[in-house]
N, C-alpha and C positions, 0 to 999 in steps of 0.2 A: 592407503592401505589401512585397514581397521585394526583395532587392538588385538582381536582374536588371532588374526593371521600373523601378526608380529610375534605373539606368544608361541604359536606353533612353530614358526621358523627358528626362534631362539632355542626352543626345546629340542628340535631336530639337530641343530648345530651342537648343542651340549651333549646329546646322546652320541653323535658321530665322533666328537672329540674324545669323549670318555672311552668309547670302544676302541678308538685308535690308540690312545695312551695305554689301555689295558693290553691290546694286542701287541704293542711294542715292548711291553715289560715282560711278556712271557713268550715262549716258543712252544713247539710241539714236535712229537715224533709220530709219524703216520706211515702206513704201508699196507701190504697185502700178504696173507699167508696162504700158500697152496700146498696140496698133497702131491708129492712127486710121483705117486703110483698112477693117479688118474687125472691129474691136472686140474682137479676141482678145488674151489676155494674151501678153506677149513673154517667151519663155523664153530664158535664157542671157545677158541683158543684164548688163553690168558696171557696178558703181557704185564709184567710186574717190574716196578722200580722200587726196590726195597728201601733205598736210602731216603726216598721221599714218601714212602708208605702210600704209593699210588699204584693203581692197576686199571686195565681196560680189557674188554673182550671183543673178539672179532664178530662181525655181522655175517649175514648169509653170503655176502660177496667176498668174505675173507678179509674185509677192511677193518682197520682199527685206527684210533686217534687218541693220543695221550698228551695233555697239556702239562708242560714242565717249565720251571724257571731256567734261564740260561746256565749252561754248565755241561760237564761230562758225566755220563751215567753208564752203569752196567744194567742192561735190560735183559730180562729173562723171558723166554717164550716157552709156554708149557701147554700140553694137551695130552689127555689120557690116550694111551696107545702109541704115542710118538716119543722119541727121545727129546729131552729138553735141549734148548739151544740158548746161547748167550751172545750178546752183541755189545760192543762199546759204541755209544752214540754221543755226538756233540750237538747240543741244542743251542741255537743262537736266538737272541731276542727278536721277536716279531717274525720269525721264519719257521717253516716246517721242514724238519729233517726226514728224508725218505728212507725207510728200511723195509725191504721185502724179504720174506723168509720162505724157504721150501722145507716142509716137514717130510721126513721119511727118506731123504736122500743119503747115500753113503758118504758123499763128499758135500759139505755144506756149500750152498750156492745161493745167489740171489737171482731173481727173475724180474726183468723189466715189465712193469705194469703201468699202463696209462689209462686214465678215466676209470670207470667202474667195471668190474666183472671180467677183466682179462680178455677183452675181445674187440678192441678198436684198432690198435697198432698192428703192423705187419708181423712183428716179432711175437706179440701176444697171441695173435690168431694162429700162428704156427705152433705155439705151445699148446693151445687148445686142440688143434688138429692132431698133434702128436699123441695126445692122450685120449682122443676121441674113440668112441666105440665103433664108428662107421668110417667108410671111405667117403671123404668129403673134401671140398675145396671152398675157399672163401676169399673175400676181399673186404677190407675194412676202411674206416673213414680216413685213415692216413693215406692210403693209396688213392681213394676216391678224390681227395682234395688235390692231389698232384695231377690227376688225369684230366683230359679235356671233356669229360663226361658230365652231363647236366641232370640225368635221371637214371633210374635203375635199369632201364632197358639198354642203355649204352654201357653201363658198368659191367653187366653180367657177361657180355661178349668177350671180356678179357679173361674169363675163367676157363680153366682147362676143360675141354670137351663140350663147350657151349657154342651154339650158333644162334643167330637171331633172324627170325622170319618177319617180314613186313615191318621191321624197325621196332617191334613191340613184343613179339611172342618168342619165348625161349624154347630152343630144342636142346635137350640134354642127351648126350651120347647118341645123337642121330635120331632120337625119338621125338615126334612132333609135340607141339605145345599141349595137345590133348592128353599126352602121357605124363605130364608133370602137374604138380599142384603147388600153389603159392600160399604161404603162411605169413601173416604179419604179427609180430610179437607173440609167436607160438599159437596163433589162432587162425583157423581156416576162414578165408574171406570170400565174399561173393564176387561175381564177375559183372562188370558193366556191359559186357558184350552180349547181344542176343544170339549170336551165332558161334560163340566159342566158350569153352569150359574154363579157360584160364583168365586171369586178370592181366590187362595190358600193363606192362611194367613202366610205361611212361607216366603213369599216375603218381610215381614216387620220386619226389625231387631228391637230388643227390645230397643237398645240404642238410636234409633231415635224417639221413641214413647213418646208422652206427656201423652196421656190417651187413653183408649178404653172404649167406652160406648155402652151398649146393650140396645137399645130402644125397649121396649116390648109392648107398646100400641101406637096406631096411632093418630097423630094430623094432621090437614089438611096441615100445612106447610111442612110436610115431605112426602116423596114418599109413595104411598099406596101399592107399590108392595113388601110387605113383610107380613108374617103371623106369623112366629116364632119370628122374631126380626130384627131390623136394626142395623148392626154392624158399628159403626162410629169410625174411627181411626183418631186421630189428632196427627200430628207430632209436634215436639218441635218448639217453636217460639223463637224469639230473646229475650235475657235477658235484664234486666234493666241496667246492667253494664257489663263491659268486663268480659268474662269468657272463659277459654280454658281448655279442659279436654282431657286426653288420657288414653286408657285402653288396656291391653294386657292379653291374656289368653291362657291356654293350657289344653288339655283334653285327657282322656284315657278311652277306652271301653274294658270291660273284654272279650267280644267275638272277638274283632278285633285287638286292638293295639299290634304291634310287632308280630302278628301271620301271617300265610300265607295270601298273598293278590294278587288278580288278577286284572289287569288294562290294559288299552291300551292308546295310544296317542290320546287324544281328548279333545278339550276345552282349552281355554287360562286361565291365572291366575284369571281372573274375572268371568269365567264361560260362556264365549261366544264361539260360534263355530269358529274353525280356518279355514283358506282357504282350507286346504287339505281335510276337511270334506264335503265341499259343492259339489253340482253336478258339474262334470267336464264341462268346458266351451264348449267343443265340443257337449255335450248333450244339454246344455242350448241354443246352437245356433239353435236348431231345435224347431219349435213351439210346444207348449204342445199338440195341437190337433192332432199332428202326432206322434203316438207311436214310440218310439225309438226301432224299430225292423226291420229286413231285409225284403225288398220287393222282388218282383219277376220281371220277364221280362215284366209283365203287369203293373208295377208301384210300387210305394213305395220308400223307401230309399235304396240306393245301399248297398248290404251286406258288401262290403269292408269298407265302411264308418262306418257301425255299428261295425264291428270287430275292427277297429281302435279306435272307441270311447270306446269300452270295455277295452282296454289296459290303458286308462287314469284314470280309477277308482282306488282308493287306494287298495293296494294288501295285507293289513294287515288283517288277520282273527283270529290269535291266540293271546290271551292276554299274557302280560308279568307277570311273577311270581316274587314277591318280598315280603317284610314284610310291614305290614300296618303302616303308620306313625301315630304320635300323632295328635289329633285335635288341631286346632289353631284359634285364633280370635284376631281382632284388631279393635279399634274404636277411633275416634277423633272428637271433637266438638269445635268450636270456634264461638264466637258471641259478639256483642256489640250494644249499642245504642248511636248514635251520635247526640248530640244537636247542630243543625245547626245555630239557631238564638235564641235570648232571647225571642222572641214572641211565641215560642213553636214549631217551625219547627224542625223536627227530622227525623232520618233514623235509622231503626233497621235492623240488619243483623244477620243471623245464618247459619252456614254451618256445616254439620255433615256427616261423612262417616264411614262405617264399612265394614269389610271383615272377613269371617269365612270359614273354611273348616272342615268337619266332615267325618270320615270314619266308615262305619258300615258293619258288616258281619252278616248274619242270615241264618240259615238252615230251609227251609220251606217245609212242606209236604202238598200236595194237593191231594184230591180224588174227582172225580165227579161221579154222579150216574145216573142210569136209573131205573125207578120204575117197579115193577112186582106185580101181584095180581092174585091169582087163580080164583077169582070170577069176580070182576070188580074194576077198579081203584077208583070208587066212594065210595066203601066200604073201608074207610080209615083204619079201625082196622086190615084189612088183607093185607095192602100194605107193601111190603118189597122192599129194594133197593139193587142193585148189582153194583159194580164199573164199570163205563164207561171207566175211565182212572185213573191212579195213577201217581204221579210225586213227586220226592224228589229233591229239588233244593238247591244249594249253591249260595247265592246271595251276591255279593260284590258291595257295593254302596258308591260312593263318592259324597258328597253334598257340593256345594259352594254357598255362599250368599254374594253379594256385594250390599250394599245399600247406597244411598246418598240423602240428602235433602239440599236445599238452599232456605231459606225464607227471604223475604225482606218486610219491611213495611215503608211507607213514609207518613208523616203528614205535608202537606204544611202549615196548620194553624189549630188552635183548631177547632175540630168538623168535620174535613175532613181527611179521612184516605184511603190510597190505599195499597194494598198488592199483592205480587207475591209469590206463594208457589210452589216449584218444588220438585218432588220426582222421583228418578230413581233407579231401583233395577234390579239386575240380579240374578236369582236362577238357578242352574244347577244340574243335576243328571247324573252321569256316572256310568253305572252298567255293570257287567259281571254276567251272569246267566248260571250256569252249572247244568244240570238236567239229572236224570235217571228216566224212567217211563215205564208204560205199556199201550199199546193201545189195549183195550179188544174188539174192533170191528174188527180190522184187525189182531188181535192176534200176535202182535210183541212187543218186548221190544225196547225202543228207548233211545238214548243218544243225548242230544242237547246242543248247546252252543250259547248264544246270547250276542252280544256286543251292548250296546245302550247308546246314549248320548242325553239328552234333555236339552235345554237351554230356560229359560223363562225370558223375559225382560218386565218391566213395566215402562212407563214414564207417569207422570201426572203433568200438570201445571195448576194452578188456578190463574187467575188475577181478582181482584175485588176491591170493595170499600164500605165504610160505611160513610154516610154523615148525618150530623145534619142539619135540615131545620127549621129555625125560621120564623114563618109567621107573625111577628110583634107583637105577644102577649108576655106576661111575663110567660106564661105557659111552660110546658115541651115541648121540640122541637120534631118534627116528625123525623123519621129516615128512610133513604133509604139504603137498602142493595142490592148489585148486584154482580154477579160473572159469569165470563166466564171460561169455563174449556175445556181443550183438554187432552184426555187420549189415550194412544196407548199401546196395549199389543201384544207381539209377542211370538210365541212358535216355536222353530226350533228343529227338530229331524232328523239330517243328518246321513245317512249311517248306519242304524241299520242292522247288519249282523247276519245271522243265519246259523248254520251248524247242520245237523241231520243225525245220523246213526241208523241202525235198525238190529235186528236179531229175528228170530221166537221165540215165547215164549217157545216152546217145545224143543228148541236147548239146548245142554249142555253149561255150562258156558265157556267151552274152545272154543266155536264157535266165530270167530272174526266177529263183526258187520260190515256191509257194508253201504255205502252211501244210504240215502233215495232215492236220484236220481231225485226228483221232488220237487215242491214247498212245504214247504218253504226252503228246503235245498239249500244253496248257494244263497239265496235271499238277496237283498239290498233294504232297505226301507227308503224313504225320505219323510218327511212331514213338512209343514209350516202352521201356523195359524196366522192371523192378525185380531185384533179386535180394532176398532177405535171408540171413543165416542167424540162428540162435543156437548156441552150443554151451555145453558145460563139460568140464573135464576135472578129474581128480586122480592123484597118484600118491601112493604111500610107500616110503622107502625104509627098509629095515637093514641097517648095517650089522654085519657080524664078522667075526674072525674065522677064517678058514684054517686048515691045517698049517702048521708052522707059523701061526700068527698072521697070515696073509689077510689083508682087509678085503672083504667081499660085501655084496649087498643084494638084497632081493627087493624088487619093486613090482607093485601091482596097482591096477586102477582101471578106469573106464571113462567113457565119454558118451555123450548123447548130442546129436545134431539134428535140427529141423531146418530144412531149406525150402523156401517158397519163391517161385519165379513166375512172372506173368509178362507177356509181351502182346502188344496190340499195334497194328498199323491201320490207318484209314487213308483212303485215296479218293480225291475229288477231281472232277473234270467238268467240261462243258461241251456243248455242240452248238453249231450255228444253225439258225432257222431261216436265214436269208440267202444262203448260197454263197458262192465265192465273191469276194469284194477286193478292192485295192488294199485293204488292211491285211490281206493274207500274203502279200508280197514281202519278200525278204529285203531289208531287215526291219520291217515295221514291228515295233516292240509290243510286248504284252500289255503295256500300260494303255495302248489304244485298242488292241484286239479284245482284251478282257476288261475293258472299262466297266466299272460297276453299273453305269447307266444302261449298258447293253442288256442287263438282266431285268431291267424295268421297262425299257421302251418296247412297244409292240409294233408289229408289222401289219400288213394288209390281211393276214390270216388270223389276226387276233392273238398270235403267240408272241412271247418275248423274243427279241432278236437272238438271245442266247439262252439255252436251258442248262441250268446247273444241276449236277447230281453226284451222288457218292457211288463209287464203284465197289461192289461187294460180290465178287464172283468166286474167287479162289479163297481158301482158308487165309485168314488175316489175323489170327490170334491164337495164343496157346497159354494154358495154365499148367504149372508143373509143381510137383511136390516130392521131396525126398526125406526119408526118416532113416537115420543111421545110428545104430547102437554098437559100441565097440567095448571090448574088454581085453586086457592083456596081463601077462605075467612075464617077468624078465629077471634073469640072474646076471650079475657081473661078478665073475669068480676067477681069481688067479689060480689056474690049475697047478702051476708052480711058479716060482719067482720069475717075473718078466714075461709070463705067458698067460694071457687073459682069454676067458671065454665070455662073450656077451651074447645072450640069446634067450629064446623062449618062444612064445606064440601069441598071436593076436586073433581074436574072433570078431568078425564084423557081420552084422545083420542089417541088410540094406533093403529098402523098398523105394522104388521110383515109379512115378506115374506122370505121363504127359498127355494132355488132351488138346488137340488142335482142331479149330473150328472156324466157321464163318460167323462173324458177330451176329448177323441177323438170324442165325440158326442155333444160337447157343442154348435156347430153351425148347428146341424142337424135340418132342418126345420120341420121334421116329429115329433119332440119332442119340441113343443113350450114352452116358459117360463112361462106359466100360467097353472093352474089346472082347474078342473071342479067344478063349484059352483052348489051345489045341495041342495034342500030343505029338503031331508030326506034320510035315508039309503036305503030305497027301491028304490028311484029314482036313487041313485048313482049306485046300483047294476044293474038296468035296462040299464043305459047308458054304463056301462062297458061291459055288455054282448053283446051290439050292437056295440061295437068297437068305440063308440063315446068318451068315456073317458078311460084313462089307469087305470089299477088296482092300481098302485102306485101314481096316480094323477100326472103323468109326473114328479114325484120326487119333487112336489111343495107342500109346506105347507104354508098356508096363513090365517092370523087371523086379523080381524078388530073388535075392541071393543071400545065402548064409555060407560064410567061408572061414575056415581055420587056416591061418597063414603062419607057417613056422619061419624062424630066423636063427641062423647060427653064424656068429662072427668071431674070429680069433685074431688076437694081436700079440705078436711075439717080438719083444725087444731083444733080438739075438746079440746085438752089440750096442754099446752105448750110443744113444741118439739115432739108432737105426731100427726100423720096424719092418716086420713082414705082416701083411694082413691077408686073411683068407675069409671068404664069406659065401654062404649059400642061403638064399632067401626066396620066398614066394610072395609075389605081389599081384595086384590086379588094377585094372582101370575100367570104370563103368562108362557107358555112353552118357554124354551130357544131354541136358534137356533139349537144346536146340537140335542136336543130332538126331533126336527121336521125333522131331516135329516136322511133318510133311507140308510146310508152306514155303513159298519162294517169292522173291521180289528182286528186281534189278534197280539199282540206284540211279542209272542213267541209260539213255537210249543205246541199245546194243550191248549193255553190260552183262556180265555172267550172272546166272541165277543158281542159287544153292538151295537144295530141297532136302529136308531131313528124311529119316527112315525109321518108322516106329518098330521095325522088326529087328533092330540091332541087339546083339548079345554083348556081354562084358568080355573083356580080354583078360586072360590069365597068363602070368609070366613067371618063368623060372630064371633066377639070376645067379650067376657065378662070378665071383670077383677075386682078384689077387693083386696086391700092390706092395712094392718095396719103397720105403721112405727113408731118407737120410736128412736129419736136421743138423745143419752145420753151424748152428749158433746164430743168434740174432734173427735176421730175416733171410738167412741163406738156407737153401733147401733144394733137394733133388728127389725125384720120384719117377718110378716106372710102374705102370699098371696095365693089366689085361683084364678083359671081361667078356662074358658070353651071356646072351639072353635068348630065351626060347619063348615065343609068343604064340598063344592059341587064340584064334579069332581076332587078329588085329583089325582095328577100325581105320579106314582110310577114306579120303575124299577122291571120288572118281568122276570122270567126265561122262556125260550122256548127251551127245548131239541129238537135237530134235528136228525132224524134217519140217521144213516150212518156216523156221524161225532163225533169226540171225543171232539170238542170245542163247549160247549153249547152256545146257543144264548140267549141274554137278550134284552128286548125292553122296551120302556116307554108306559104306558097306563093310561087312566083315569079310576079310580074306580068310583063307584056311589056316595057314601057319606062316610064321616069319622067324628068322634067326638074325641075330646081330653079334658080330665079333669085333673087338676093337683093342687098340693099344694106345695108352696115354703116356706122354712124357712131359715132365715139368722140371724146370731148372731155374734157380734164382741165386745170383751170386754177386758180391761186391768185389771189385778188383782195385788194388793200389790206392784205396781210400778216395778215389776220384770217379770211378766208373761203376755203374750197376747195370747188370744184364739179366733180363728175365725172358724166358720163352716157355711156351707150352704148345704142344702139338698133339693131335690124335689122328689115328688111321682107323677107319671103320669100313667093314664090309657087311652088307645086309642082303638078305634074300627073302622075298615074299613069294610063297606059293599061293596064288590067288584061288585057284581051284584045280582039280585034277584034270588031266587030259580027257578022260572019259566024259566028265561033266561038260567040258568045253565043246567036245565033239557033238554030244547030244544036242546042246543048245544051238550050235551052228546048223545042224541037220534039220532043225525045226520040229524035232520030236518033243521038245519040252513044252509043257502047257503054258500058254501066255500068262496065266494067272500065277504061275510059280514065281517065287521071289527071285530065283536065279535068272529068270527071263530078262529082268530089267538090268542085269549086270552082265554086259557083254564085253569083257576086258580085251583090249588089243594084245596085251602080253600077259600070259598066265604065270610067268616067273620074271621077277624084276627086283631092283632095290626098293627099299622103303621110300615112300613119298617124303620129300624134305630132308633126306639124309645125305650129307656131304661125306665123301669117302676120305677127305683130308681137310683138316682145319688147323690153322696155326696162328698164334699170337706172339708178337715180338715187342719187347720193351727195352729201350736203351737209355739210361740216364747218365749225363755227364755233369759232375759238380764243378762249378766254376771257381769255387773257393773252398778252403779247408773246412770251414764251418758248415758247408753244405746248405747254405741259405740261398744260393743262386744255382738253378739247375736248368739244363736243356734236356728235354725228353723226346724220344722218338717212339711212337706207337704204331704197330702194324698189325692188322687183322685180315686174315685170308680164309675164305671158305671155298671148297671145291664144288664142281658141278653137282646139282641136286635136282630131283624131280619136282617141278613146280606144281604140276597137276597130272594125275594119271589119266591116260587116254582110254577110250572105250569105242566100241562099234567101228574099229579100224582106224580111228584117229590116233596118231602116235602120241606117246607121252611127251609132255612139254618139259624141257630141262632149263633150269636157270644156270647160266654160265658162271663158273667160279670167278671171283674177283677179290682183289686185295685193296684195302683202304689204309692210307697212311695219314697219321696225325702227328703234329709237332707242337710241343708245349714248352714255353719258357716261364719259369716261376722265380720270383725274387722275394725274399723275406727280409724286410728292412730291420725289424727288431721283433720282439715278442708280441708286438701289437699290430703291426702293419705288414701286409703282404700283397703282392701283385701276381697276376697270371695272364699270359697271352697264349692263345691257342689257335692253330690252323688245322682244320679238319678236312679230310679227303683232298689233300693237296694236289693229287694228280687228276682229280675230277674224273673218276672212273665211270665208264659206261656200264650200266646194268642191262643185261640182255637175257631174254628167255627165247628159246628156239624149239622147233620141232624138226625131226629128221625126215626128209623125203627119200625113202629107200630106193625108189626107182631111178631117181636122178642123182642119188648119192650126194645130196647137198642139204645144208641147214637152212631152214626158212624161219623168218622172224615171227615170233609170237608176241613179244613185248620188248620195248627198249626205252631207256630214259637216262638222263644224267641229273645229279642233285646239286652240282656246283661246288665250289670251294667255300668253306665257311671260316671266318675269322672272328675271334672274340677276345675281349679284354675285360678283366675284372679286378676288383680290389676289395680286400677285406680288412676290417679294423676290429681289434679286440680291446674292449675297455677295461 
């Protein structure tokens, strides 16, 4: 060891020892001050110890710290507009004494506050909810840590009125994921999905989340683009003192672990694509508008160059067989607050990272149907269904999640704060799908194998500030909040490969299947999606005293958002020039059939044995843009003591444009980048028939809306700790880019195809809310709420069976009207200091009026022009529930504390959702319903001391079967649409705090 290193080590030891001696010689008093009227932290309050001639002031979080020698002190708490308060506090050497104070209360009380800003523990979140301006529900890090949940998608299903679709997408109050918006650290974030408007919540690891709040009523300062709810995720912030935590875990699934496992080489340790998965450089060297296919003597790309390019693609087609590993997870967090000067300058830092990998196998059965009726499809009681296709699939899925956050906060002086919050997440799915099925149109049995890898990346960075502005008076200061945000979401699906074999249905089982020989057999699929959001928001709040000295505020501000999204997919395939060979027999793998040399070897005709080409027939790309400017004004006024009005209006000016195209035609001047603006459907039909407008509007969807959206919320604390809430608001939801883009693709043979609709309109919603809340102290709570929603032009996903194809089409369409009515119940209570019981349930009834009976009758009679937009929408039922809405959802949580200190707990979690429409039927095909199911989880947690804790969890302990069905009215029986089981999952984890 050299001299310099020795000096550095000795200096570090000296500084550490000195700081330790100093810390032991003094103590401190710290805490939080909040306003009893609105639950907000009190900024600028003065804390005075006259005997020591020392004082401190609270920051924007209401936090304060005052260093004192050991002893007993009288501490004064002062703030203009509030009555002064005094406390007697004992300070011990090397320790921090906690004293939290509530200003404005008739009876002095303290409030339990953990971490920063009163929003991590269950009790603190209830205090925030109690004084909130909106109807909301939330779950904090305290509950998240106790639960078996590993990411945000699993967490939110525990919240009142929430259901989860597809394991990732949240339904709030029965409204689909497209009717909700997701915000991260108060900023709108882009979506990684090319076909959905919301962010999949499995991108957010549980260990990095501070809380999740579901805002269910609209106030002008929030975005108006939600109907069910606004999902607000807040990542953990810097702690008040140094903290470092590490956690490790391992998991086992009864269906999967140590059983047969199929996989392939794809994705790195973090879940990002590797270089060998990307498009070969020789292909990327050719502009996208030139299909990578051989030309002729009249032009195009040289066939030899194409053949050479074909040899550079990966030659792996067959997955490797092994045994499924155990699930694994790791998380690490470190943070501190550095006091830079005695005047209050400080820097807060928090870094967190997590990595997990899960392996899941499931056997899934699918059946798709075509309707039949001896009389007429309109006579539903006589409708029967027969299989269009059947498919039994073994699915091997590997999921990786890598999440990181880095949060910084800097206060150059009291009342001035800047922050920088960064979040980066990678989520990947690597799947092998092996299926056997029947094609009942072409009457053959098929065998298919699909290898797919999808990587999703989300980066979000928010830079902002909060500033106190004193205008020379002794009153409460004004506050200025501002925030700039940049978010980028990427989705990469490189080299999806498919192989398909077939044999006639009437053949004996000894007949060897042969290659399908055309698309999608031997195809490669590449897709990329990029979604970027840039936004800026500012809000200025002016506090003032209302009559009788009641504290009020007026807030105004605005925001600007620019969003850009692009999506591209490219599909490649090949054809044989030598006819059928033994290589076409099942199960000869693609490594032989598509051997790179086959594209270079020539036969007697002088052609290569196989010809490689890119398939560009249907639209395979879209570019989209949105510009949204918003302005709001909002009052928070106590009309009289304990009765608040929170409301105002928000103005939103939005412009959206989506252009869908075939890559090779993107510069075709005959297809301009604008559509036809028409005043009526009749005018549009006339223009299309006269070749002035294209039937698909040139692939252009364009919407410009300007909306004024009022909001009125009332909170009445009619008894101590009991609230009544009333609200009337108007909100909207706009079509997402994908929903307006008329392209379609199926990820595997026989899979469903979803096509957008450029003619969609935005949905307008009238919302009515009422809720009774009883805050029983600590984390005990009871509430009953009712709500009503009236939707104009609701957007839904509908089925469109297509003759001659086994892959059904689905599209988005505006129904006429819809209504939703619901009741929510929430109860949380601790009994006998050993038991804790929590439950929340909701009952919802919805009704969609798809179209009038007159419109339906005209369409069935064939009077409707085929060009009319309504012609493509032939609903089986013109009145039905909303798609995806369960009429009953319940959550149950039961904790039993095994010791008085509550450090050892057994928890039972139960989540149930009722029957819901999985997909809406059309053209006589019945609606497909997902059968209601209840999931049971058990968690055992043990905290050895303040540093070490363990958790054991068993999920889906009854291994429920998930089933989707259609109703055969003629036979009065349910027929299978889809079914699968996920198995029982066990996990064990340990955490250590340094």
